[in-house]
mmCIF file of the N, C-alpha and C atoms, coordinates in Angstrom:
data_MODEL
# 
_entry.id   MODEL 
# 
loop_
_atom_site.group_PDB 
_atom_site.id 
_atom_site.type_symbol 
_atom_site.label_atom_id 
_atom_site.label_alt_id 
_atom_site.label_comp_id 
_atom_site.label_asym_id 
_atom_site.label_entity_id 
_atom_site.label_seq_id 
_atom_site.pdbx_PDB_ins_code 
_atom_site.Cartn_x 
_atom_site.Cartn_y 
_atom_site.Cartn_z 
_atom_site.occupancy 
_atom_site.B_iso_or_equiv 
_atom_site.pdbx_formal_charge 
_atom_site.auth_seq_id 
_atom_site.auth_comp_id 
_atom_site.auth_asym_id 
_atom_site.auth_atom_id 
_atom_site.pdbx_PDB_model_num 
ATOM 1   N N  . UNK A 1 1  ? -20.513 -42.439 -72.354 1.00 0.00 ? 1  UNK A N  1 
ATOM 2   C CA . UNK A 1 1  ? -19.577 -41.464 -71.868 1.00 0.00 ? 1  UNK A CA 1 
ATOM 3   C C  . UNK A 1 1  ? -18.246 -41.762 -72.538 1.00 0.00 ? 1  UNK A C  1 
ATOM 4   N N  . UNK A 1 2  ? -17.716 -40.785 -73.265 1.00 0.00 ? 2  UNK A N  1 
ATOM 5   C CA . UNK A 1 2  ? -16.446 -40.989 -73.965 1.00 0.00 ? 2  UNK A CA 1 
ATOM 6   C C  . UNK A 1 2  ? -15.535 -39.784 -73.722 1.00 0.00 ? 2  UNK A C  1 
ATOM 7   N N  . UNK A 1 3  ? -14.259 -39.992 -73.905 1.00 0.00 ? 3  UNK A N  1 
ATOM 8   C CA . UNK A 1 3  ? -13.286 -38.916 -73.729 1.00 0.00 ? 3  UNK A CA 1 
ATOM 9   C C  . UNK A 1 3  ? -12.958 -38.322 -75.092 1.00 0.00 ? 3  UNK A C  1 
ATOM 10  N N  . UNK A 1 4  ? -13.115 -36.997 -75.201 1.00 0.00 ? 4  UNK A N  1 
ATOM 11  C CA . UNK A 1 4  ? -12.832 -36.278 -76.440 1.00 0.00 ? 4  UNK A CA 1 
ATOM 12  C C  . UNK A 1 4  ? -11.856 -35.161 -76.114 1.00 0.00 ? 4  UNK A C  1 
ATOM 13  N N  . UNK A 1 5  ? -10.672 -35.228 -76.711 1.00 0.00 ? 5  UNK A N  1 
ATOM 14  C CA . UNK A 1 5  ? -9.627  -34.230 -76.463 1.00 0.00 ? 5  UNK A CA 1 
ATOM 15  C C  . UNK A 1 5  ? -9.401  -34.011 -74.967 1.00 0.00 ? 5  UNK A C  1 
ATOM 16  N N  . UNK A 1 6  ? -9.367  -35.113 -74.218 1.00 0.00 ? 6  UNK A N  1 
ATOM 17  C CA . UNK A 1 6  ? -9.088  -35.054 -72.792 1.00 0.00 ? 6  UNK A CA 1 
ATOM 18  C C  . UNK A 1 6  ? -10.261 -34.712 -71.897 1.00 0.00 ? 6  UNK A C  1 
ATOM 19  N N  . UNK A 1 7  ? -11.449 -34.476 -72.477 1.00 0.00 ? 7  UNK A N  1 
ATOM 20  C CA . UNK A 1 7  ? -12.627 -34.124 -71.677 1.00 0.00 ? 7  UNK A CA 1 
ATOM 21  C C  . UNK A 1 7  ? -13.704 -35.194 -71.855 1.00 0.00 ? 7  UNK A C  1 
ATOM 22  N N  . UNK A 1 8  ? -14.386 -35.524 -70.756 1.00 0.00 ? 8  UNK A N  1 
ATOM 23  C CA . UNK A 1 8  ? -15.456 -36.506 -70.810 1.00 0.00 ? 8  UNK A CA 1 
ATOM 24  C C  . UNK A 1 8  ? -16.720 -35.867 -71.371 1.00 0.00 ? 8  UNK A C  1 
ATOM 25  N N  . UNK A 1 9  ? -17.323 -36.545 -72.338 1.00 0.00 ? 9  UNK A N  1 
ATOM 26  C CA . UNK A 1 9  ? -18.534 -36.056 -73.003 1.00 0.00 ? 9  UNK A CA 1 
ATOM 27  C C  . UNK A 1 9  ? -19.557 -37.189 -73.081 1.00 0.00 ? 9  UNK A C  1 
ATOM 28  N N  . UNK A 1 10 ? -20.824 -36.812 -73.108 1.00 0.00 ? 10 UNK A N  1 
ATOM 29  C CA . UNK A 1 10 ? -21.884 -37.789 -73.328 1.00 0.00 ? 10 UNK A CA 1 
ATOM 30  C C  . UNK A 1 10 ? -22.111 -37.907 -74.824 1.00 0.00 ? 10 UNK A C  1 
ATOM 31  N N  . UNK A 1 11 ? -22.201 -39.129 -75.289 1.00 0.00 ? 11 UNK A N  1 
ATOM 32  C CA . UNK A 1 11 ? -22.433 -39.397 -76.703 1.00 0.00 ? 11 UNK A CA 1 
ATOM 33  C C  . UNK A 1 11 ? -23.878 -39.808 -76.908 1.00 0.00 ? 11 UNK A C  1 
ATOM 34  N N  . UNK A 1 12 ? -24.604 -39.022 -77.670 1.00 0.00 ? 12 UNK A N  1 
ATOM 35  C CA . UNK A 1 12 ? -25.945 -39.385 -78.114 1.00 0.00 ? 12 UNK A CA 1 
ATOM 36  C C  . UNK A 1 12 ? -25.763 -39.912 -79.534 1.00 0.00 ? 12 UNK A C  1 
ATOM 37  N N  . UNK A 1 13 ? -26.362 -41.058 -79.849 1.00 0.00 ? 13 UNK A N  1 
ATOM 38  C CA . UNK A 1 13 ? -26.172 -41.633 -81.181 1.00 0.00 ? 13 UNK A CA 1 
ATOM 39  C C  . UNK A 1 13 ? -27.476 -42.227 -81.678 1.00 0.00 ? 13 UNK A C  1 
ATOM 40  N N  . UNK A 1 14 ? -27.833 -41.891 -82.902 1.00 0.00 ? 14 UNK A N  1 
ATOM 41  C CA . UNK A 1 14 ? -29.016 -42.455 -83.555 1.00 0.00 ? 14 UNK A CA 1 
ATOM 42  C C  . UNK A 1 14 ? -28.554 -43.461 -84.595 1.00 0.00 ? 14 UNK A C  1 
ATOM 43  N N  . UNK A 1 15 ? -29.175 -44.637 -84.592 1.00 0.00 ? 15 UNK A N  1 
ATOM 44  C CA . UNK A 1 15 ? -28.841 -45.672 -85.570 1.00 0.00 ? 15 UNK A CA 1 
ATOM 45  C C  . UNK A 1 15 ? -30.104 -46.116 -86.288 1.00 0.00 ? 15 UNK A C  1 
ATOM 46  N N  . UNK A 1 16 ? -29.935 -46.607 -87.514 1.00 0.00 ? 16 UNK A N  1 
ATOM 47  C CA . UNK A 1 16 ? -31.078 -47.132 -88.255 1.00 0.00 ? 16 UNK A CA 1 
ATOM 48  C C  . UNK A 1 16 ? -31.283 -48.605 -87.914 1.00 0.00 ? 16 UNK A C  1 
ATOM 49  N N  . UNK A 1 17 ? -32.258 -49.234 -88.558 1.00 0.00 ? 17 UNK A N  1 
ATOM 50  C CA . UNK A 1 17 ? -32.596 -50.625 -88.240 1.00 0.00 ? 17 UNK A CA 1 
ATOM 51  C C  . UNK A 1 17 ? -31.484 -51.605 -88.583 1.00 0.00 ? 17 UNK A C  1 
ATOM 52  N N  . UNK A 1 18 ? -30.521 -51.168 -89.379 1.00 0.00 ? 18 UNK A N  1 
ATOM 53  C CA . UNK A 1 18 ? -29.398 -52.034 -89.742 1.00 0.00 ? 18 UNK A CA 1 
ATOM 54  C C  . UNK A 1 18 ? -28.162 -51.757 -88.884 1.00 0.00 ? 18 UNK A C  1 
ATOM 55  N N  . UNK A 1 19 ? -28.276 -50.817 -87.948 1.00 0.00 ? 19 UNK A N  1 
ATOM 56  C CA . UNK A 1 19 ? -27.166 -50.500 -87.057 1.00 0.00 ? 19 UNK A CA 1 
ATOM 57  C C  . UNK A 1 19 ? -26.230 -49.418 -87.563 1.00 0.00 ? 19 UNK A C  1 
ATOM 58  N N  . UNK A 1 20 ? -26.575 -48.803 -88.679 1.00 0.00 ? 20 UNK A N  1 
ATOM 59  C CA . UNK A 1 20 ? -25.751 -47.723 -89.230 1.00 0.00 ? 20 UNK A CA 1 
ATOM 60  C C  . UNK A 1 20 ? -26.020 -46.427 -88.472 1.00 0.00 ? 20 UNK A C  1 
ATOM 61  N N  . UNK A 1 21 ? -24.980 -45.671 -88.191 1.00 0.00 ? 21 UNK A N  1 
ATOM 62  C CA . UNK A 1 21 ? -25.138 -44.395 -87.501 1.00 0.00 ? 21 UNK A CA 1 
ATOM 63  C C  . UNK A 1 21 ? -25.817 -43.391 -88.420 1.00 0.00 ? 21 UNK A C  1 
ATOM 64  N N  . UNK A 1 22 ? -26.928 -42.828 -87.942 1.00 0.00 ? 22 UNK A N  1 
ATOM 65  C CA . UNK A 1 22 ? -27.673 -41.811 -88.685 1.00 0.00 ? 22 UNK A CA 1 
ATOM 66  C C  . UNK A 1 22 ? -27.137 -40.437 -88.312 1.00 0.00 ? 22 UNK A C  1 
ATOM 67  N N  . UNK A 1 23 ? -26.913 -40.225 -87.020 1.00 0.00 ? 23 UNK A N  1 
ATOM 68  C CA . UNK A 1 23 ? -26.408 -38.950 -86.525 1.00 0.00 ? 23 UNK A CA 1 
ATOM 69  C C  . UNK A 1 23 ? -25.861 -39.155 -85.114 1.00 0.00 ? 23 UNK A C  1 
ATOM 70  N N  . UNK A 1 24 ? -25.075 -38.189 -84.646 1.00 0.00 ? 24 UNK A N  1 
ATOM 71  C CA . UNK A 1 24 ? -24.585 -38.243 -83.271 1.00 0.00 ? 24 UNK A CA 1 
ATOM 72  C C  . UNK A 1 24 ? -24.459 -36.830 -82.734 1.00 0.00 ? 24 UNK A C  1 
ATOM 73  N N  . UNK A 1 25 ? -24.355 -36.738 -81.420 1.00 0.00 ? 25 UNK A N  1 
ATOM 74  C CA . UNK A 1 25 ? -24.258 -35.441 -80.756 1.00 0.00 ? 25 UNK A CA 1 
ATOM 75  C C  . UNK A 1 25 ? -23.430 -35.621 -79.493 1.00 0.00 ? 25 UNK A C  1 
ATOM 76  N N  . UNK A 1 26 ? -22.486 -34.751 -79.255 1.00 0.00 ? 26 UNK A N  1 
ATOM 77  C CA . UNK A 1 26 ? -21.674 -34.772 -78.040 1.00 0.00 ? 26 UNK A CA 1 
ATOM 78  C C  . UNK A 1 26 ? -22.128 -33.646 -77.123 1.00 0.00 ? 26 UNK A C  1 
ATOM 79  N N  . UNK A 1 27 ? -22.275 -33.957 -75.839 1.00 0.00 ? 27 UNK A N  1 
ATOM 80  C CA . UNK A 1 27 ? -22.750 -32.970 -74.881 1.00 0.00 ? 27 UNK A CA 1 
ATOM 81  C C  . UNK A 1 27 ? -21.992 -33.097 -73.567 1.00 0.00 ? 27 UNK A C  1 
ATOM 82  N N  . UNK A 1 28 ? -21.883 -31.989 -72.850 1.00 0.00 ? 28 UNK A N  1 
ATOM 83  C CA . UNK A 1 28 ? -21.244 -32.003 -71.536 1.00 0.00 ? 28 UNK A CA 1 
ATOM 84  C C  . UNK A 1 28 ? -22.182 -32.561 -70.468 1.00 0.00 ? 28 UNK A C  1 
ATOM 85  N N  . UNK A 1 29 ? -23.494 -32.610 -70.757 1.00 0.00 ? 29 UNK A N  1 
ATOM 86  C CA . UNK A 1 29 ? -24.459 -33.083 -69.762 1.00 0.00 ? 29 UNK A CA 1 
ATOM 87  C C  . UNK A 1 29 ? -25.545 -33.944 -70.409 1.00 0.00 ? 29 UNK A C  1 
ATOM 88  N N  . UNK A 1 30 ? -26.424 -34.491 -69.564 1.00 0.00 ? 30 UNK A N  1 
ATOM 89  C CA . UNK A 1 30 ? -27.520 -35.337 -70.045 1.00 0.00 ? 30 UNK A CA 1 
ATOM 90  C C  . UNK A 1 30 ? -28.862 -34.720 -69.667 1.00 0.00 ? 30 UNK A C  1 
ATOM 91  N N  . UNK A 1 31 ? -28.971 -33.433 -69.781 1.00 0.00 ? 31 UNK A N  1 
ATOM 92  C CA . UNK A 1 31 ? -30.207 -32.737 -69.430 1.00 0.00 ? 31 UNK A CA 1 
ATOM 93  C C  . UNK A 1 31 ? -31.186 -32.767 -70.600 1.00 0.00 ? 31 UNK A C  1 
ATOM 94  N N  . UNK A 1 32 ? -32.436 -32.416 -70.321 1.00 0.00 ? 32 UNK A N  1 
ATOM 95  C CA . UNK A 1 32 ? -33.489 -32.447 -71.336 1.00 0.00 ? 32 UNK A CA 1 
ATOM 96  C C  . UNK A 1 32 ? -33.154 -31.540 -72.521 1.00 0.00 ? 32 UNK A C  1 
ATOM 97  N N  . UNK A 1 33 ? -32.533 -30.411 -72.263 1.00 0.00 ? 33 UNK A N  1 
ATOM 98  C CA . UNK A 1 33 ? -32.185 -29.482 -73.343 1.00 0.00 ? 33 UNK A CA 1 
ATOM 99  C C  . UNK A 1 33 ? -31.220 -30.139 -74.337 1.00 0.00 ? 33 UNK A C  1 
ATOM 100 N N  . UNK A 1 34 ? -30.242 -30.866 -73.821 1.00 0.00 ? 34 UNK A N  1 
ATOM 101 C CA . UNK A 1 34 ? -29.286 -31.566 -74.690 1.00 0.00 ? 34 UNK A CA 1 
ATOM 102 C C  . UNK A 1 34 ? -29.972 -32.682 -75.463 1.00 0.00 ? 34 UNK A C  1 
ATOM 103 N N  . UNK A 1 35 ? -30.831 -33.430 -74.779 1.00 0.00 ? 35 UNK A N  1 
ATOM 104 C CA . UNK A 1 35 ? -31.548 -34.526 -75.434 1.00 0.00 ? 35 UNK A CA 1 
ATOM 105 C C  . UNK A 1 35 ? -32.458 -33.985 -76.540 1.00 0.00 ? 35 UNK A C  1 
ATOM 106 N N  . UNK A 1 36 ? -33.157 -32.890 -76.262 1.00 0.00 ? 36 UNK A N  1 
ATOM 107 C CA . UNK A 1 36 ? -34.046 -32.288 -77.263 1.00 0.00 ? 36 UNK A CA 1 
ATOM 108 C C  . UNK A 1 36 ? -33.242 -31.819 -78.477 1.00 0.00 ? 36 UNK A C  1 
ATOM 109 N N  . UNK A 1 37 ? -32.098 -31.200 -78.231 1.00 0.00 ? 37 UNK A N  1 
ATOM 110 C CA . UNK A 1 37 ? -31.243 -30.733 -79.322 1.00 0.00 ? 37 UNK A CA 1 
ATOM 111 C C  . UNK A 1 37 ? -30.805 -31.917 -80.193 1.00 0.00 ? 37 UNK A C  1 
ATOM 112 N N  . UNK A 1 38 ? -30.450 -33.025 -79.539 1.00 0.00 ? 38 UNK A N  1 
ATOM 113 C CA . UNK A 1 38 ? -30.053 -34.224 -80.278 1.00 0.00 ? 38 UNK A CA 1 
ATOM 114 C C  . UNK A 1 38 ? -31.215 -34.783 -81.088 1.00 0.00 ? 38 UNK A C  1 
ATOM 115 N N  . UNK A 1 39 ? -32.395 -34.931 -80.462 1.00 0.00 ? 39 UNK A N  1 
ATOM 116 C CA . UNK A 1 39 ? -33.549 -35.474 -81.184 1.00 0.00 ? 39 UNK A CA 1 
ATOM 117 C C  . UNK A 1 39 ? -33.877 -34.624 -82.404 1.00 0.00 ? 39 UNK A C  1 
ATOM 118 N N  . UNK A 1 40 ? -33.861 -33.313 -82.232 1.00 0.00 ? 40 UNK A N  1 
ATOM 119 C CA . UNK A 1 40 ? -34.171 -32.408 -83.341 1.00 0.00 ? 40 UNK A CA 1 
ATOM 120 C C  . UNK A 1 40 ? -33.158 -32.584 -84.473 1.00 0.00 ? 40 UNK A C  1 
ATOM 121 N N  . UNK A 1 41 ? -31.884 -32.639 -84.118 1.00 0.00 ? 41 UNK A N  1 
ATOM 122 C CA . UNK A 1 41 ? -30.812 -32.802 -85.108 1.00 0.00 ? 41 UNK A CA 1 
ATOM 123 C C  . UNK A 1 41 ? -30.913 -34.162 -85.801 1.00 0.00 ? 41 UNK A C  1 
ATOM 124 N N  . UNK A 1 42 ? -31.122 -35.212 -85.024 1.00 0.00 ? 42 UNK A N  1 
ATOM 125 C CA . UNK A 1 42 ? -31.179 -36.563 -85.595 1.00 0.00 ? 42 UNK A CA 1 
ATOM 126 C C  . UNK A 1 42 ? -32.396 -36.741 -86.493 1.00 0.00 ? 42 UNK A C  1 
ATOM 127 N N  . UNK A 1 43 ? -33.546 -36.240 -86.066 1.00 0.00 ? 43 UNK A N  1 
ATOM 128 C CA . UNK A 1 43 ? -34.758 -36.384 -86.877 1.00 0.00 ? 43 UNK A CA 1 
ATOM 129 C C  . UNK A 1 43 ? -34.673 -35.564 -88.155 1.00 0.00 ? 43 UNK A C  1 
ATOM 130 N N  . UNK A 1 44 ? -33.981 -34.436 -88.115 1.00 0.00 ? 44 UNK A N  1 
ATOM 131 C CA . UNK A 1 44 ? -33.810 -33.622 -89.320 1.00 0.00 ? 44 UNK A CA 1 
ATOM 132 C C  . UNK A 1 44 ? -32.908 -34.318 -90.329 1.00 0.00 ? 44 UNK A C  1 
ATOM 133 N N  . UNK A 1 45 ? -32.031 -35.193 -89.849 1.00 0.00 ? 45 UNK A N  1 
ATOM 134 C CA . UNK A 1 45 ? -31.118 -35.883 -90.764 1.00 0.00 ? 45 UNK A CA 1 
ATOM 135 C C  . UNK A 1 45 ? -31.721 -37.148 -91.357 1.00 0.00 ? 45 UNK A C  1 
ATOM 136 N N  . UNK A 1 46 ? -32.913 -37.532 -90.912 1.00 0.00 ? 46 UNK A N  1 
ATOM 137 C CA . UNK A 1 46 ? -33.598 -38.714 -91.468 1.00 0.00 ? 46 UNK A CA 1 
ATOM 138 C C  . UNK A 1 46 ? -34.225 -38.316 -92.795 1.00 0.00 ? 46 UNK A C  1 
ATOM 139 N N  . UNK A 1 47 ? -33.518 -38.557 -93.880 1.00 0.00 ? 47 UNK A N  1 
ATOM 140 C CA . UNK A 1 47 ? -33.958 -38.087 -95.188 1.00 0.00 ? 47 UNK A CA 1 
ATOM 141 C C  . UNK A 1 47 ? -35.060 -38.944 -95.811 1.00 0.00 ? 47 UNK A C  1 
ATOM 142 N N  . UNK A 1 48 ? -35.118 -40.211 -95.467 1.00 0.00 ? 48 UNK A N  1 
ATOM 143 C CA . UNK A 1 48 ? -36.066 -41.089 -96.142 1.00 0.00 ? 48 UNK A CA 1 
ATOM 144 C C  . UNK A 1 48 ? -37.393 -41.219 -95.418 1.00 0.00 ? 48 UNK A C  1 
ATOM 145 N N  . UNK A 1 49 ? -37.382 -41.366 -94.115 1.00 0.00 ? 49 UNK A N  1 
ATOM 146 C CA . UNK A 1 49 ? -38.637 -41.521 -93.384 1.00 0.00 ? 49 UNK A CA 1 
ATOM 147 C C  . UNK A 1 49 ? -38.439 -41.225 -91.905 1.00 0.00 ? 49 UNK A C  1 
ATOM 148 N N  . UNK A 1 50 ? -39.556 -41.040 -91.226 1.00 0.00 ? 50 UNK A N  1 
ATOM 149 C CA . UNK A 1 50 ? -39.510 -40.834 -89.781 1.00 0.00 ? 50 UNK A CA 1 
ATOM 150 C C  . UNK A 1 50 ? -39.333 -42.196 -89.112 1.00 0.00 ? 50 UNK A C  1 
ATOM 151 N N  . UNK A 1 51 ? -38.691 -42.227 -87.964 1.00 0.00 ? 51 UNK A N  1 
ATOM 152 C CA . UNK A 1 51 ? -38.490 -43.512 -87.284 1.00 0.00 ? 51 UNK A CA 1 
ATOM 153 C C  . UNK A 1 51 ? -39.806 -44.110 -86.794 1.00 0.00 ? 51 UNK A C  1 
ATOM 154 N N  . UNK A 1 52 ? -39.891 -45.445 -86.857 1.00 0.00 ? 52 UNK A N  1 
ATOM 155 C CA . UNK A 1 52 ? -41.062 -46.155 -86.337 1.00 0.00 ? 52 UNK A CA 1 
ATOM 156 C C  . UNK A 1 52 ? -40.929 -46.383 -84.844 1.00 0.00 ? 52 UNK A C  1 
ATOM 157 N N  . UNK A 1 53 ? -39.692 -46.564 -84.380 1.00 0.00 ? 53 UNK A N  1 
ATOM 158 C CA . UNK A 1 53 ? -39.424 -46.906 -82.988 1.00 0.00 ? 53 UNK A CA 1 
ATOM 159 C C  . UNK A 1 53 ? -38.322 -46.004 -82.448 1.00 0.00 ? 53 UNK A C  1 
ATOM 160 N N  . UNK A 1 54 ? -38.479 -45.602 -81.207 1.00 0.00 ? 54 UNK A N  1 
ATOM 161 C CA . UNK A 1 54 ? -37.460 -44.815 -80.521 1.00 0.00 ? 54 UNK A CA 1 
ATOM 162 C C  . UNK A 1 54 ? -37.058 -45.600 -79.274 1.00 0.00 ? 54 UNK A C  1 
ATOM 163 N N  . UNK A 1 55 ? -35.833 -46.080 -79.250 1.00 0.00 ? 55 UNK A N  1 
ATOM 164 C CA . UNK A 1 55 ? -35.326 -46.851 -78.116 1.00 0.00 ? 55 UNK A CA 1 
ATOM 165 C C  . UNK A 1 55 ? -34.232 -46.039 -77.435 1.00 0.00 ? 55 UNK A C  1 
ATOM 166 N N  . UNK A 1 56 ? -34.385 -45.820 -76.146 1.00 0.00 ? 56 UNK A N  1 
ATOM 167 C CA . UNK A 1 56 ? -33.430 -45.004 -75.401 1.00 0.00 ? 56 UNK A CA 1 
ATOM 168 C C  . UNK A 1 56 ? -33.020 -45.722 -74.118 1.00 0.00 ? 56 UNK A C  1 
ATOM 169 N N  . UNK A 1 57 ? -31.974 -45.196 -73.465 1.00 0.00 ? 57 UNK A N  1 
ATOM 170 C CA . UNK A 1 57 ? -31.598 -45.750 -72.165 1.00 0.00 ? 57 UNK A CA 1 
ATOM 171 C C  . UNK A 1 57 ? -32.491 -45.118 -71.090 1.00 0.00 ? 57 UNK A C  1 
ATOM 172 N N  . UNK A 1 58 ? -32.111 -45.236 -69.850 1.00 0.00 ? 58 UNK A N  1 
ATOM 173 C CA . UNK A 1 58 ? -32.976 -44.778 -68.754 1.00 0.00 ? 58 UNK A CA 1 
ATOM 174 C C  . UNK A 1 58 ? -32.729 -43.336 -68.322 1.00 0.00 ? 58 UNK A C  1 
ATOM 175 N N  . UNK A 1 59 ? -32.162 -42.532 -69.190 1.00 0.00 ? 59 UNK A N  1 
ATOM 176 C CA . UNK A 1 59 ? -31.935 -41.128 -68.869 1.00 0.00 ? 59 UNK A CA 1 
ATOM 177 C C  . UNK A 1 59 ? -33.289 -40.464 -68.591 1.00 0.00 ? 59 UNK A C  1 
ATOM 178 N N  . UNK A 1 60 ? -33.506 -39.907 -67.399 1.00 0.00 ? 60 UNK A N  1 
ATOM 179 C CA . UNK A 1 60 ? -34.794 -39.298 -67.075 1.00 0.00 ? 60 UNK A CA 1 
ATOM 180 C C  . UNK A 1 60 ? -35.109 -38.042 -67.886 1.00 0.00 ? 60 UNK A C  1 
ATOM 181 N N  . UNK A 1 61 ? -34.159 -37.515 -68.618 1.00 0.00 ? 61 UNK A N  1 
ATOM 182 C CA . UNK A 1 61 ? -34.400 -36.322 -69.438 1.00 0.00 ? 61 UNK A CA 1 
ATOM 183 C C  . UNK A 1 61 ? -35.145 -36.653 -70.726 1.00 0.00 ? 61 UNK A C  1 
ATOM 184 N N  . UNK A 1 62 ? -35.112 -37.898 -71.172 1.00 0.00 ? 62 UNK A N  1 
ATOM 185 C CA . UNK A 1 62 ? -35.704 -38.254 -72.463 1.00 0.00 ? 62 UNK A CA 1 
ATOM 186 C C  . UNK A 1 62 ? -37.211 -38.014 -72.562 1.00 0.00 ? 62 UNK A C  1 
ATOM 187 N N  . UNK A 1 63 ? -38.024 -38.453 -71.602 1.00 0.00 ? 63 UNK A N  1 
ATOM 188 C CA . UNK A 1 63 ? -39.468 -38.222 -71.757 1.00 0.00 ? 63 UNK A CA 1 
ATOM 189 C C  . UNK A 1 63 ? -39.818 -36.748 -71.969 1.00 0.00 ? 63 UNK A C  1 
ATOM 190 N N  . UNK A 1 64 ? -39.194 -35.868 -71.193 1.00 0.00 ? 64 UNK A N  1 
ATOM 191 C CA . UNK A 1 64 ? -39.447 -34.429 -71.341 1.00 0.00 ? 64 UNK A CA 1 
ATOM 192 C C  . UNK A 1 64 ? -38.985 -33.943 -72.715 1.00 0.00 ? 64 UNK A C  1 
ATOM 193 N N  . UNK A 1 65 ? -37.816 -34.376 -73.143 1.00 0.00 ? 65 UNK A N  1 
ATOM 194 C CA . UNK A 1 65 ? -37.279 -33.944 -74.438 1.00 0.00 ? 65 UNK A CA 1 
ATOM 195 C C  . UNK A 1 65 ? -38.142 -34.442 -75.589 1.00 0.00 ? 65 UNK A C  1 
ATOM 196 N N  . UNK A 1 66 ? -38.632 -35.667 -75.497 1.00 0.00 ? 66 UNK A N  1 
ATOM 197 C CA . UNK A 1 66 ? -39.488 -36.217 -76.559 1.00 0.00 ? 66 UNK A CA 1 
ATOM 198 C C  . UNK A 1 66 ? -40.791 -35.431 -76.637 1.00 0.00 ? 66 UNK A C  1 
ATOM 199 N N  . UNK A 1 67 ? -41.413 -35.159 -75.494 1.00 0.00 ? 67 UNK A N  1 
ATOM 200 C CA . UNK A 1 67 ? -42.663 -34.388 -75.481 1.00 0.00 ? 67 UNK A CA 1 
ATOM 201 C C  . UNK A 1 67 ? -42.458 -32.998 -76.073 1.00 0.00 ? 67 UNK A C  1 
ATOM 202 N N  . UNK A 1 68 ? -41.375 -32.335 -75.676 1.00 0.00 ? 68 UNK A N  1 
ATOM 203 C CA . UNK A 1 68 ? -41.094 -30.997 -76.203 1.00 0.00 ? 68 UNK A CA 1 
ATOM 204 C C  . UNK A 1 68 ? -40.834 -31.045 -77.703 1.00 0.00 ? 68 UNK A C  1 
ATOM 205 N N  . UNK A 1 69 ? -40.149 -32.070 -78.169 1.00 0.00 ? 69 UNK A N  1 
ATOM 206 C CA . UNK A 1 69 ? -39.859 -32.208 -79.596 1.00 0.00 ? 69 UNK A CA 1 
ATOM 207 C C  . UNK A 1 69 ? -41.135 -32.445 -80.389 1.00 0.00 ? 69 UNK A C  1 
ATOM 208 N N  . UNK A 1 70 ? -42.052 -33.234 -79.834 1.00 0.00 ? 70 UNK A N  1 
ATOM 209 C CA . UNK A 1 70 ? -43.312 -33.506 -80.518 1.00 0.00 ? 70 UNK A CA 1 
ATOM 210 C C  . UNK A 1 70 ? -44.163 -32.247 -80.613 1.00 0.00 ? 70 UNK A C  1 
ATOM 211 N N  . UNK A 1 71 ? -44.165 -31.433 -79.563 1.00 0.00 ? 71 UNK A N  1 
ATOM 212 C CA . UNK A 1 71 ? -44.938 -30.194 -79.565 1.00 0.00 ? 71 UNK A CA 1 
ATOM 213 C C  . UNK A 1 71 ? -44.415 -29.205 -80.598 1.00 0.00 ? 71 UNK A C  1 
ATOM 214 N N  . UNK A 1 72 ? -43.085 -29.122 -80.712 1.00 0.00 ? 72 UNK A N  1 
ATOM 215 C CA . UNK A 1 72 ? -42.493 -28.143 -81.622 1.00 0.00 ? 72 UNK A CA 1 
ATOM 216 C C  . UNK A 1 72 ? -42.436 -28.643 -83.058 1.00 0.00 ? 72 UNK A C  1 
ATOM 217 N N  . UNK A 1 73 ? -42.812 -29.893 -83.276 1.00 0.00 ? 73 UNK A N  1 
ATOM 218 C CA . UNK A 1 73 ? -42.865 -30.435 -84.638 1.00 0.00 ? 73 UNK A CA 1 
ATOM 219 C C  . UNK A 1 73 ? -41.632 -31.107 -84.988 1.00 0.00 ? 73 UNK A C  1 
# 
């Protein structure tokens, strides 16, 4: 949770195995729709390969977003 231009936003961030930021997404909420949008954006920016491991926090929206992302390709 970070403050951007005076408003609190959720920061979604994808990093590679070396800790470099691959992509990020700012959202007003932590719902499955936001998580899915982030996963789609982050995976599209992976130019070299698909990730081997996906590590997330305990946001309950992630399992639904991951399943939906896998179904849609």
